[in-house]
C-alpha positions as CSV (number, residue, x, y, z in Angstrom):
1,M,-1.3,-2.0,-50.7
2,A,-2.1,-2.6,-47.0
3,Q,-1.2,0.1,-44.6
4,Y,1.4,-0.7,-42.0
5,R,2.0,1.2,-38.8
6,Y,4.9,0.7,-36.5
7,L,4.3,1.5,-32.9
8,V,7.2,1.8,-30.5
9,A,6.7,1.2,-26.8
10,I,9.6,2.4,-24.6
11,A,9.7,0.0,-21.7
12,S,11.3,1.8,-18.8
13,P,13.3,-0.2,-16.2
14,G,12.3,-0.3,-12.6
15,P,13.2,2.6,-10.2
16,T,16.1,0.7,-8.7
17,S,17.9,0.8,-12.0
18,W,18.1,4.6,-12.1
19,L,20.0,7.2,-10.0
20,S,16.9,9.4,-10.0
21,I,13.5,9.9,-11.5
22,K,15.0,12.9,-13.5
23,N,17.5,10.7,-15.1
24,K,14.8,8.2,-16.1
25,S,12.7,11.0,-17.7
26,Y,15.6,12.5,-19.5
27,L,16.6,9.1,-21.1
28,A,12.9,8.4,-22.0
29,R,12.7,11.9,-23.7
30,F,16.0,11.3,-25.5
31,S,14.8,7.9,-26.8
32,S,11.5,9.3,-27.9
33,D,13.1,12.2,-29.8
34,K,15.6,9.9,-31.5
35,L,12.9,7.4,-32.6
36,L,10.9,10.2,-34.1
37,A,13.9,11.7,-35.9
38,G,15.0,8.4,-37.3
39,A,11.5,7.0,-38.3
40,P,11.5,5.2,-41.7
41,A,9.7,7.0,-44.5
42,D,7.4,4.1,-45.1
43,K,6.3,3.6,-41.5
44,I,4.5,5.7,-38.9
45,V,6.2,5.8,-35.5
46,I,4.2,6.9,-32.5
47,V,5.8,7.5,-29.1
48,G,4.3,8.5,-25.8
49,D,6.9,8.5,-23.1
50,G,9.3,11.1,-21.6
51,F,7.5,14.3,-22.5
52,E,6.7,17.0,-20.0
53,E,2.9,16.7,-20.4
54,E,1.7,13.5,-18.9
55,D,-0.7,12.7,-21.7
56,A,1.6,13.8,-24.5
57,V,1.9,11.6,-27.6
58,K,4.0,12.4,-30.7
59,C,4.0,10.9,-34.2
60,S,6.5,10.8,-37.0
61,S,3.8,11.7,-39.6
62,W,2.4,15.2,-39.3
63,N,-0.9,14.4,-41.0
64,T,-1.8,11.5,-38.6
65,D,-4.5,12.3,-36.0
66,I,-3.2,11.3,-32.6
67,R,-5.7,13.1,-30.4
68,T,-7.5,9.9,-29.4
69,L,-4.1,8.5,-28.2
70,K,-3.8,11.0,-25.4
71,G,-4.6,9.6,-22.0
72,F,-3.9,9.6,-18.3
73,H,-2.7,6.2,-17.2
74,E,-0.8,4.8,-14.2
75,E,1.5,2.9,-16.6
76,G,2.1,5.0,-19.6
77,T,4.3,2.6,-21.6
78,S,2.0,-0.5,-21.4
79,N,-1.3,1.2,-21.6
80,D,-0.4,3.7,-24.3
81,S,0.5,0.8,-26.6
82,T,-3.0,-0.7,-26.1
83,L,-4.6,2.7,-26.6
84,A,-2.7,3.2,-29.8
85,C,-3.9,-0.1,-31.2
86,V,-7.5,0.4,-30.2
87,H,-7.7,3.8,-31.9
88,S,-5.7,2.9,-35.0
89,N,-7.4,2.3,-38.3
90,A,-4.5,0.4,-39.9
91,E,-5.0,-3.1,-41.1
92,F,-1.7,-4.3,-39.8
93,L,0.1,-3.2,-36.7
94,V,3.5,-4.0,-35.2
95,I,4.3,-3.2,-31.5
96,S,8.0,-3.0,-30.8
97,C,8.5,-3.8,-27.1
98,Q,10.0,-6.4,-24.8
99,D,7.6,-6.0,-21.9
100,T,5.6,-9.0,-20.8
101,D,2.9,-6.6,-19.6
102,V,2.4,-5.3,-23.1
103,F,2.1,-8.9,-24.4
104,F,-0.8,-9.7,-22.0
105,L,-2.5,-6.4,-22.7
106,L,-2.4,-6.9,-26.5
107,V,-3.8,-10.4,-26.3
108,S,-6.5,-9.4,-23.9
109,H,-7.6,-6.2,-25.8
110,L,-7.2,-7.5,-29.3
111,D,-11.0,-7.7,-29.9
112,K,-11.3,-4.0,-29.3
113,T,-9.0,-3.2,-32.3
114,S,-10.0,-3.0,-36.0
115,C,-6.7,-4.4,-37.3
116,K,-6.6,-7.7,-39.2
117,Q,-3.2,-8.7,-37.8
118,L,-1.3,-7.5,-34.8
119,W,2.4,-8.3,-34.2
120,M,4.7,-7.8,-31.3
121,K,8.4,-7.4,-32.1
122,A,10.5,-8.6,-29.2
123,W,13.9,-10.0,-28.2
124,T,16.9,-8.1,-29.7
125,S,17.6,-6.0,-32.8
126,K,20.1,-8.7,-34.0
127,K,17.8,-11.6,-33.3
128,P,14.2,-10.2,-33.4
129,K,11.3,-12.4,-32.9
130,Y,7.7,-11.5,-34.0
131,L,4.8,-12.8,-31.9
132,L,1.6,-13.2,-33.8
133,I,-0.8,-11.7,-31.2
134,H,-3.9,-12.4,-33.4
135,S,-3.0,-16.1,-33.8
136,I,-2.2,-16.5,-30.1
137,R,-5.5,-14.9,-29.2
138,E,-7.4,-17.3,-31.5
139,L,-5.8,-20.3,-29.9
140,L,-6.4,-19.2,-26.4
141,K,-10.0,-18.2,-26.6
142,E,-10.9,-21.8,-27.4
143,T,-10.0,-22.8,-23.8
144,I,-10.1,-19.7,-21.6
145,P,-12.1,-16.4,-21.5
146,V,-9.1,-14.3,-22.5
147,E,-10.6,-10.9,-22.0
148,D,-12.0,-11.7,-18.5
149,T,-9.1,-13.6,-16.9
150,M,-5.7,-13.3,-18.6
151,L,-4.9,-9.9,-17.1
152,S,-6.1,-11.1,-13.7
153,F,-3.8,-14.1,-14.0
154,H,-0.8,-12.0,-14.9
155,A,-1.5,-9.6,-12.0
156,I,-1.9,-12.2,-9.2
157,T,1.0,-14.4,-10.2
158,G,3.5,-11.5,-10.4
159,C,4.4,-8.5,-12.4
160,D,6.3,-5.2,-12.0
161,T,4.0,-4.0,-9.2
162,V,2.8,-7.3,-7.6
163,S,5.2,-9.9,-6.0
164,Y,5.7,-13.4,-7.3
165,F,4.9,-16.6,-5.4
166,D,8.2,-18.2,-4.5
167,G,8.9,-21.0,-7.0
168,H,5.7,-20.2,-8.9
169,S,6.0,-17.7,-11.8
170,N,3.6,-16.9,-14.6
171,K,5.1,-19.8,-16.6
172,T,4.9,-22.5,-13.9
173,S,1.4,-21.3,-12.9
174,W,-0.1,-21.4,-16.4
175,K,-1.3,-25.0,-16.2
176,K,-3.2,-24.3,-13.0
177,F,-4.7,-21.2,-14.6
178,T,-6.1,-23.2,-17.6
179,E,-7.8,-25.5,-15.1
180,H,-9.1,-23.0,-12.6
181,H,-9.3,-19.7,-14.6
182,M,-12.9,-19.1,-13.5
183,L,-11.7,-18.4,-10.0
184,L,-10.2,-15.2,-11.3
185,R,-13.1,-14.0,-13.5
186,N,-14.0,-11.1,-11.3
187,L,-10.5,-10.0,-10.2
188,G,-9.9,-6.4,-11.5
189,N,-13.6,-5.8,-12.1
190,G,-15.2,-3.0,-10.0
191,D,-15.2,-3.1,-6.2
192,L,-13.3,-6.0,-4.6
193,D,-16.0,-8.0,-2.7
194,D,-15.6,-11.0,-0.4
195,L,-16.6,-13.5,-3.1
196,T,-13.7,-12.3,-5.3
197,L,-11.3,-12.4,-2.4
198,T,-12.3,-15.9,-1.5
199,S,-12.1,-17.3,-5.1
200,S,-8.8,-15.6,-5.7
201,E,-7.4,-17.1,-2.5
202,K,-8.6,-20.5,-3.7
203,F,-6.7,-20.0,-6.9
204,I,-3.5,-19.3,-4.9
205,C,-4.1,-22.6,-3.1
206,R,-4.3,-24.4,-6.5
207,V,-1.0,-22.8,-7.6
208,Y,0.6,-24.4,-4.5
209,N,-1.0,-27.8,-5.4
210,A,-3.4,-27.6,-2.4
211,A,-6.5,-28.4,-4.5
212,D,-8.8,-29.2,-1.6
213,A,-7.9,-26.2,0.5
214,E,-10.5,-23.5,1.0
215,G,-7.9,-20.9,2.1
216,C,-4.2,-20.3,2.3
217,N,-3.9,-21.1,6.0
218,E,-5.4,-24.5,5.3
219,A,-3.1,-24.9,2.4
220,R,-0.1,-24.2,4.6
221,T,-1.1,-26.9,7.0
222,M,-1.5,-29.4,4.2
223,S,1.8,-28.4,2.6
224,F,3.9,-28.4,5.8
225,P,4.8,-32.1,5.9
226,R,6.2,-32.1,2.3
227,C,7.9,-28.7,2.2
228,R,11.7,-28.7,2.4
229,S,11.9,-25.0,3.4
230,P,9.5,-22.4,5.0
231,E,9.9,-20.3,1.8
232,A,8.1,-23.0,-0.2
233,L,5.0,-22.8,1.9
234,P,1.9,-20.9,0.6
235,L,1.3,-17.4,1.9
236,T,-0.7,-17.0,5.1
237,S,-4.3,-15.9,4.4
238,D,-3.5,-12.5,5.9
239,A,-0.6,-11.9,3.5
240,A,-2.6,-13.5,0.6
241,R,-5.5,-11.1,1.0
242,L,-3.2,-8.1,0.9
243,H,-1.6,-9.5,-2.2
244,I,-5.0,-10.1,-3.8
245,R,-6.0,-6.4,-3.2
246,R,-2.9,-5.1,-4.9
247,A,-3.4,-7.6,-7.8
248,H,-7.0,-6.4,-8.1
249,F,-5.8,-2.8,-8.4
250,Q,-3.2,-3.7,-11.1
251,A,-5.8,-5.7,-13.0
252,M,-8.2,-2.7,-12.9
253,I,-5.5,-0.5,-14.5
254,W,-4.9,-3.0,-17.3
255,K,-8.5,-3.8,-18.0
256,Q,-9.1,-0.1,-18.6
257,A,-6.0,0.4,-20.8
258,H,-8.3,1.0,-23.8
259,L,-9.8,4.1,-22.1
260,T,-8.2,7.5,-22.3
261,T,-9.3,8.3,-18.7
262,P,-9.7,5.1,-16.5
263,T,-11.7,5.1,-13.3
264,L,-9.5,3.8,-10.5
265,P,-9.6,3.9,-6.6
266,L,-6.8,5.5,-4.6
267,P,-3.8,3.1,-4.2
268,E,-4.0,3.6,-0.5
269,T,-7.3,1.8,-0.4
270,M,-5.8,-1.2,-2.2
271,D,-3.2,-1.9,0.5
272,W,-0.4,0.4,-0.7
273,S,1.2,2.9,1.7
274,I,2.9,6.2,0.9
275,L,6.4,6.5,2.3
276,N,8.7,9.4,1.3
277,D,6.4,10.2,-1.6
278,M,6.7,6.6,-2.9
279,L,4.1,3.8,-2.9
280,V,5.1,0.9,-0.7
281,P,3.1,-2.4,-0.5
282,K,1.7,-3.6,2.8
283,L,2.9,-7.2,3.1
284,I,1.4,-8.4,6.3
285,S,-1.0,-7.0,9.0
286,L,-0.3,-9.7,11.7
287,A,2.9,-10.4,13.6
288,H,5.5,-12.4,11.7
289,V,5.6,-14.9,14.6
290,P,3.0,-15.2,17.4
291,E,4.5,-14.2,20.8
292,S,3.7,-17.6,22.2
293,C,6.1,-19.2,19.7
294,D,9.1,-17.0,20.5
295,E,10.5,-19.4,23.1
296,M,9.9,-22.5,20.8
297,V,12.4,-21.3,18.1
298,N,16.0,-21.9,19.1
299,C,18.9,-21.2,16.9
300,G,21.9,-23.5,16.3
301,C,24.4,-20.8,15.2
302,K,28.1,-21.1,16.0
303,S,29.3,-17.9,14.3
304,G,27.6,-15.2,16.2
305,C,24.1,-15.1,14.5
306,K,25.4,-12.4,12.0
307,T,23.2,-13.3,9.1
308,M,19.6,-14.1,8.3
309,K,20.5,-17.8,8.4
310,C,19.9,-17.6,12.1
311,S,16.5,-19.0,12.7
312,R,15.5,-16.4,15.2
313,R,17.1,-13.4,13.4
314,N,15.3,-14.5,10.3
315,V,11.9,-13.9,12.0
316,G,13.0,-10.7,13.8
317,I,13.3,-12.0,17.4
318,P,16.4,-11.9,19.6
319,C,18.3,-15.0,20.7
320,I,17.6,-16.6,24.2
321,G,19.6,-18.6,26.6
322,A,18.4,-21.9,25.1
323,C,20.0,-21.0,21.8
324,K,23.2,-22.9,20.8
325,C,25.0,-19.6,20.3
326,R,25.0,-19.1,24.1
327,G,27.3,-22.0,24.5
328,T,30.0,-20.6,22.2
329,K,32.4,-18.8,24.6
330,D,34.7,-17.1,22.0
331,V,31.9,-15.8,19.7
332,R,29.7,-12.9,20.6
333,C,26.0,-13.2,19.6
334,Q,25.0,-10.4,17.3
335,N,21.2,-11.1,17.6
336,V,20.4,-9.3,20.9
337,P,18.4,-6.1,21.4
338,N,21.2,-4.2,23.4
339,D,24.3,-4.5,25.4
340,D,22.4,-4.9,28.7
341,T,20.8,-8.1,27.4
342,I,24.2,-9.5,26.5
343,E,25.5,-8.8,30.0
344,N,22.4,-10.3,31.6
345,Q,22.7,-13.5,29.6
346,G,26.4,-14.0,30.5
347,H,28.1,-12.9,27.3
């Protein structure tokens, strides 16, 4: 009879869903212990999250060698699932997880495993759905170089650590990827050079339907006449290049998920900043609005400019005398730098 192994990946929610990092680690440890204790006799359950040791992995079967599954990864849940599959000698594997990252990792690294069939159990316990990773991989490799570009695509179009493009998720960007996947072939490989930056920026232009644009600034100019809102415009080239650097770092992590000790640069060199012991992305290095444009943007507010709907408050600049709020006698403008400014402007 064929040997089955059941691997459980505990997908932890983002940091905003928890009161503290301690609570997160306690719940992960509790879940891991319960999964091991309740493992079915005919299946091998391997867990690798919530333990005190960073590289700790535990198994429900005492005679299973799990030494090759220990590793130091930036993302334990996602990468440990890949590591377990690569080093498993089972013919059939089932990964129980609802994480999109794990799906992309399994499809991309399938050729490194020795199993005949790899399944991913997703959705809910009452309505489970099994994704045939081996079949999906077989279909995709006929049209795109899966191993080289799929993880790059997932990273640049948005994931847990890299922002999404407004109105353009993984799903809506997939068609553009199938047409222009070669633009991402080097993203996540080694040092990020100018050629990879340029080609990745071109891919972003394609996502925003600016096929002839060579860069995001040009794409913004082309898109401006048909955009209904500023949010629908492509990123500036300045913001796009910071985005690409973070996507490159994330893709590097994923592409080395099969290694126990990946080689990665410091996050601070990939446009992340450390603030209060937490990594914070750098979103832009230029001013939000050039100083020469400040006087050209006038608000039409009648209710005191209290919200970000105010055109000037939205870009971080105070209101001026030409704004419509200045003509409202009974309403005090809230978008001014200080009380002296209010008095000087007649409010």
